[in-house]
Backbone as numpy.savetxt, mean C-alpha at the origin, in Angstrom:
# Nx Ny Nz CAx CAy CAz Cx Cy Cz
-34.19 -6.60 -44.47 -32.83 -7.70 -45.01 -31.82 -7.33 -44.73
-31.46 -6.17 -45.27 -30.27 -5.09 -44.99 -29.83 -5.22 -43.99
-31.10 -4.03 -43.36 -30.32 -4.21 -41.85 -30.06 -5.08 -40.85
-30.61 -6.42 -40.96 -30.59 -7.55 -40.13 -28.63 -8.23 -40.06
-28.80 -7.84 -42.01 -27.30 -8.49 -41.85 -26.24 -7.59 -41.21
-26.57 -6.54 -41.72 -25.41 -5.24 -41.09 -25.41 -5.38 -39.53
-26.29 -6.22 -39.42 -26.37 -6.32 -37.51 -25.39 -7.46 -37.60
-26.57 -8.44 -38.09 -25.48 -9.81 -37.84 -24.02 -9.27 -37.76
-23.15 -8.78 -38.86 -22.17 -8.68 -39.18 -21.50 -7.93 -38.06
-22.23 -7.08 -37.41 -21.49 -6.32 -36.55 -21.49 -7.05 -35.26
-22.46 -8.20 -35.09 -22.43 -8.91 -34.03 -21.04 -9.76 -33.88
-20.95 -10.42 -35.15 -19.89 -11.05 -35.41 -18.75 -10.77 -35.13
-18.31 -9.59 -36.01 -17.53 -8.69 -35.86 -16.87 -8.26 -34.16
-17.55 -7.85 -33.30 -17.79 -7.64 -32.50 -17.52 -9.03 -31.25
-18.09 -9.87 -31.64 -17.92 -10.88 -31.00 -16.35 -11.21 -31.36
-15.74 -11.70 -32.42 -14.76 -12.18 -32.44 -13.51 -10.88 -31.98
-13.74 -9.75 -32.17 -12.82 -8.94 -31.23 -12.70 -9.11 -29.69
-13.69 -9.64 -29.39 -13.55 -9.78 -28.25 -12.12 -10.51 -27.74
-12.06 -11.92 -27.76 -11.01 -12.23 -27.82 -9.40 -11.55 -27.42
-9.52 -10.72 -28.13 -8.45 -9.90 -28.43 -8.26 -8.90 -27.58
-9.36 -8.15 -26.89 -9.77 -7.24 -25.64 -9.47 -8.02 -24.83
-9.96 -9.22 -24.42 -9.66 -9.83 -23.03 -8.07 -10.23 -23.49
-7.24 -10.57 -24.12 -5.96 -10.96 -24.17 -5.28 -9.41 -23.41
-5.51 -8.08 -24.45 -5.19 -7.00 -24.04 -4.94 -6.43 -22.27
-6.01 -7.13 -21.55 -6.09 -6.55 -20.22 -5.12 -7.48 -19.57
-5.25 -8.90 -20.04 -4.34 -9.64 -19.33 -2.63 -9.59 -19.43
-2.19 -8.53 -21.01 -1.34 -8.52 -21.33 -0.75 -7.04 -20.08
-1.74 -6.47 -20.23 -1.59 -5.05 -19.13 -1.49 -5.05 -17.92
-2.10 -6.12 -17.40 -2.03 -6.51 -16.53 -0.49 -7.28 -14.99
-0.68 -8.04 -16.44 1.13 -8.62 -16.60 1.78 -7.89 -16.31
1.85 -6.52 -17.19 2.91 -5.61 -17.30 2.75 -5.21 -16.00
1.37 -4.30 -15.30 1.21 -4.14 -13.98 1.95 -4.32 -13.03
1.74 -5.82 -13.15 2.34 -6.53 -11.94 3.63 -6.48 -11.75
4.54 -6.24 -12.96 5.67 -6.08 -12.46 6.00 -4.59 -12.52
5.20 -3.58 -12.56 5.59 -2.35 -12.89 6.05 -1.61 -11.70
5.79 -1.86 -10.53 6.39 -1.89 -9.07 8.07 -2.05 -9.02
8.55 -3.12 -9.46 10.25 -3.78 -9.54 10.56 -3.49 -10.64
10.02 -3.06 -11.76 10.82 -2.40 -12.78 11.04 -0.93 -12.57
10.21 -0.26 -11.55 9.90 1.43 -11.93 11.46 1.61 -10.70
10.99 0.61 -9.80 12.30 0.36 -8.59 13.67 -0.09 -9.22
13.68 -0.91 -9.94 15.03 -0.99 -10.45 15.60 -0.06 -11.16
14.66 0.65 -12.01 14.90 1.91 -12.83 15.58 3.51 -12.09
14.83 3.15 -10.63 15.10 4.90 -10.57 15.29 4.41 -9.51
15.06 3.63 -8.29 15.61 4.09 -6.89 17.01 3.10 -6.84
16.54 1.64 -7.61 18.04 0.89 -6.75 19.69 1.33 -7.29
19.72 2.29 -7.99 20.98 2.33 -8.11 21.42 3.36 -7.15
20.66 3.93 -6.17 21.27 4.24 -4.98 20.45 3.31 -3.55
19.55 3.12 -3.98 19.33 2.54 -2.49 19.89 0.77 -3.17
20.51 0.42 -2.59 20.57 -0.97 -2.71 22.40 -1.61 -1.72
22.39 -2.36 -1.81 23.53 -3.03 -0.43 24.67 -2.66 -0.63
25.43 -2.29 -1.68 26.40 -1.37 -1.72 26.32 0.22 -0.58
25.68 0.69 -1.89 25.51 2.24 -1.48 24.85 2.48 -0.22
23.26 1.46 -0.01 22.65 1.77 1.09 22.43 3.50 1.77
22.27 4.10 0.27 21.65 5.82 0.93 20.63 5.45 1.21
20.95 6.57 2.57 19.75 6.53 3.42 19.03 5.33 4.17
20.23 4.44 4.44 20.14 3.30 4.89 19.23 2.33 4.67
19.03 2.45 3.28 17.87 1.61 2.77 18.30 0.52 1.59
18.22 -0.55 1.55 18.39 -1.20 0.18 17.27 -1.87 -0.08
16.65 -1.46 -1.18 15.88 -2.26 -2.14 15.85 -3.42 -2.88
17.43 -3.69 -2.78 17.74 -4.71 -4.21 17.49 -6.22 -3.92
17.30 -5.99 -2.49 17.00 -7.29 -1.91 15.85 -7.69 -1.16
15.03 -6.79 -1.22 13.46 -6.86 -1.25 12.38 -6.99 -2.38
11.89 -8.12 -2.42 11.02 -8.09 -3.20 9.26 -7.17 -3.08
9.09 -6.78 -4.43 7.95 -5.63 -4.47 7.10 -6.07 -4.59
6.98 -7.02 -5.21 5.98 -8.22 -5.22 5.13 -8.83 -3.83
5.97 -8.78 -3.07 5.68 -9.53 -1.60 6.16 -9.23 -0.74
5.51 -7.30 -0.54 6.22 -6.98 0.44 5.73 -6.95 2.16
4.86 -7.55 2.46 4.44 -7.98 3.79 5.11 -8.02 4.54
6.49 -9.65 4.01 7.77 -9.19 5.55 8.27 -8.01 5.75
8.30 -6.98 4.75 9.13 -5.85 4.92 7.88 -4.79 5.32
6.98 -4.51 6.06 5.79 -3.70 5.65 6.57 -2.11 6.12
7.21 -2.15 7.00 7.63 -0.93 7.40 8.12 -0.19 6.69
9.76 -1.00 5.78 10.26 -0.39 4.64 9.34 0.32 3.60
8.44 -0.91 2.90 7.44 -0.31 1.93 6.60 0.92 2.35
6.20 0.85 3.50 5.51 2.00 3.65 5.80 3.22 3.99
7.54 3.03 3.84 8.08 4.38 3.41 8.54 4.81 2.89
8.28 3.52 1.59 8.82 3.72 0.01 7.48 4.33 -0.36
6.47 3.84 0.09 5.30 4.43 -0.74 4.73 5.80 -0.04
5.40 6.43 1.15 4.94 7.65 1.32 5.87 8.77 0.25
7.07 8.15 -0.01 7.96 8.68 -0.84 7.62 8.48 -2.14
6.56 8.05 -2.48 6.56 7.77 -3.64 5.26 9.02 -3.54
4.01 8.85 -2.67 3.34 9.87 -2.97 3.43 11.15 -2.85
4.37 11.64 -1.62 5.12 12.91 -2.00 6.20 13.16 -3.44
6.70 12.14 -4.11 7.19 12.76 -4.97 8.29 12.79 -4.78
8.89 12.71 -3.52 10.47 13.63 -3.05 11.49 12.52 -3.12
10.90 11.50 -4.06 12.23 10.63 -4.28 12.19 10.09 -5.81
13.32 9.68 -6.75 14.77 10.45 -6.83 14.54 11.83 -6.28
16.03 12.08 -5.95 16.26 13.69 -5.74 16.32 14.10 -7.01
15.48 15.69 -6.55 16.24 16.32 -8.03 17.68 16.17 -8.19
17.62 16.65 -9.91 18.32 16.46 -10.63 18.92 14.97 -11.09
17.91 13.92 -11.01 18.26 12.32 -11.26 16.90 12.30 -11.83
17.00 11.33 -12.41 15.81 10.46 -13.48 14.47 10.42 -12.52
13.38 10.88 -12.78 11.94 10.43 -11.98 11.09 10.58 -13.01
10.63 9.39 -12.56 9.05 8.90 -13.57 8.16 9.89 -13.78
6.96 10.09 -14.35 5.78 10.67 -14.26 5.07 10.59 -13.44
4.06 11.39 -12.96 2.94 11.68 -12.24 2.49 9.99 -11.73
2.29 9.45 -13.33 0.92 8.55 -13.33 1.66 7.58 -13.33
3.26 7.21 -13.21 3.93 5.98 -12.54 4.01 6.33 -11.22
4.35 7.18 -10.56 4.82 7.43 -9.37 3.04 6.49 -8.07
2.10 7.74 -9.35 0.53 7.16 -8.84 0.30 5.32 -8.50
1.19 5.16 -10.23 0.80 3.76 -10.16 1.12 2.84 -9.38
2.41 2.90 -9.01 3.09 2.28 -7.97 2.95 2.24 -6.63
2.78 3.65 -6.35 2.10 3.77 -4.91 1.12 2.84 -4.53
0.09 3.13 -5.76 -0.66 2.40 -5.59 -1.17 0.94 -5.52
-0.15 0.03 -6.65 0.24 -1.12 -6.74 1.05 -1.74 -4.82
1.59 -0.86 -4.47 2.42 -1.33 -3.44 1.51 -1.23 -2.57
0.39 0.06 -2.24 -0.56 0.03 -0.83 -1.63 -1.47 -1.10
-1.89 -1.88 -2.30 -3.13 -3.01 -2.62 -2.07 -3.99 -1.92
-1.04 -4.35 -2.31 -0.35 -5.26 -1.59 0.07 -5.32 -0.52
0.10 -4.17 -0.44 0.31 -4.02 1.52 -1.16 -4.37 2.27
-2.00 -4.14 1.88 -3.34 -4.16 2.42 -3.38 -5.49 2.16
-3.26 -6.16 1.08 -3.40 -7.51 0.84 -3.07 -8.55 2.31
-1.52 -8.37 1.86 -0.54 -8.99 2.87 -1.37 -8.78 4.82
-1.63 -7.59 4.96 -1.82 -7.42 6.14 -3.19 -7.79 6.36
-3.92 -8.28 5.65 -5.72 -8.53 5.82 -5.20 -10.29 5.56
-4.72 -10.59 5.62 -4.23 -12.55 5.50 -3.32 -12.45 6.76
-2.81 -11.58 7.01 -2.22 -11.79 8.49 -2.17 -10.78 9.63
-3.39 -10.36 10.01 -3.20 -9.15 10.74 -2.71 -9.04 11.55
-2.01 -7.74 12.15 -0.89 -7.72 13.55 -1.67 -7.04 14.42
-2.53 -6.77 15.14 -3.35 -5.62 16.00 -2.84 -5.31 17.10
-1.52 -5.66 17.45 -0.23 -4.89 18.22 -1.01 -5.64 19.51
-0.81 -4.99 20.64 -1.36 -5.59 21.78 -2.53 -5.68 22.38
-3.05 -6.87 22.59 -4.31 -7.20 22.56 -4.66 -6.76 24.59
-3.94 -7.75 25.23 -4.36 -6.98 26.55 -4.23 -5.99 27.40
-5.53 -5.20 26.63 -5.81 -3.76 26.89 -5.87 -3.23 28.49
-6.61 -4.33 28.94 -7.25 -4.47 30.45 -6.42 -4.67 31.16
-6.21 -3.74 32.15 -4.94 -3.73 33.20 -5.71 -3.42 34.73
-4.80 -3.40 35.58 -5.26 -3.26 37.35 -5.12 -1.48 37.13
-5.92 -0.96 37.52 -5.58 0.92 37.81 -4.42 1.45 38.70
-3.65 1.80 38.74 -2.76 2.48 40.06 -3.11 3.57 40.68
-2.92 3.71 41.81 -3.52 5.05 42.62 -3.79 6.27 41.78
-3.12 6.67 41.14 -3.20 7.80 40.35 -4.05 7.78 39.30
-3.91 6.62 38.78 -5.37 5.94 37.57 -6.41 6.24 37.74
-6.53 5.64 39.46 -7.62 5.70 39.82 -8.74 6.55 40.39
-7.71 7.52 41.13 -7.82 9.36 41.35 -8.56 9.97 40.20
-7.83 9.60 39.31 -8.05 10.44 37.94 -9.60 9.86 37.47
-9.99 8.24 37.44 -10.62 7.99 37.00 -12.16 8.62 37.82
-12.26 8.45 38.77 -13.10 8.68 40.06 -13.28 10.00 39.55
-12.52 11.20 39.34 -12.58 12.38 39.17 -13.66 12.72 38.33
-12.68 12.13 36.78 -13.47 12.10 35.80 -15.16 11.89 35.76
-15.16 10.50 36.22 -16.19 9.96 36.13 -17.54 10.42 37.42
-16.78 11.18 38.53 -17.70 11.94 39.39 -17.91 13.31 40.17
-16.95 13.88 38.90 -16.53 15.46 38.95 -16.27 15.39 40.66
-15.71 14.34 41.96 -15.44 14.31 42.76 -13.86 13.95 43.02
-12.77 13.67 44.18 -11.78 13.51 44.20 -12.19 12.14 45.11
-11.30 10.98 45.33 -11.86 10.30 45.58 -11.68 9.94 46.73
-10.66 11.12 47.50 -10.42 11.39 49.24 -12.15 11.78 49.05
-12.51 12.46 48.87 -13.83 12.89 49.30 -15.30 11.38 49.69
-14.89 10.66 48.89 -15.88 9.71 48.93 -15.93 8.73 50.19
-16.52 8.34 50.35 -16.87 7.14 51.74 -16.98 5.62 50.66
-15.17 5.21 50.96 -14.99 4.03 50.20 -15.29 2.96 51.63
-16.01 1.97 51.46 -16.21 1.29 52.50 -14.99 -0.11 52.38
């Protein structure tokens, strides 16, 4: 009987603890969602702003939570974060976990933006071959020069 009372008490304690456990991840997610912008504001925007434009880059006018419209810029930012090459030596730098978290968050957001509005590039890949391309294709397919084939 005592074991049943203890186990019921443990279940009640665990059940009552769940709402706070759910609230903690939600708070962490909201902090994590703003993490890229906060990290950029702290470490990057001092040099990469409209006024200084170090490296021809201004991040103060771009939104890290919506990188889709400027995906090329954000891809370069992710590349620099993954390499740990920015900020330059001598400047305050985030720790490795922060680099990883911000780069991952930006990549995930970029991937979502691309999935929502894919840009596959040029679709008209079929085109008429010129004489050189035709001759090379015949040579590659049949192992012979096109001049040696009897074409009617």
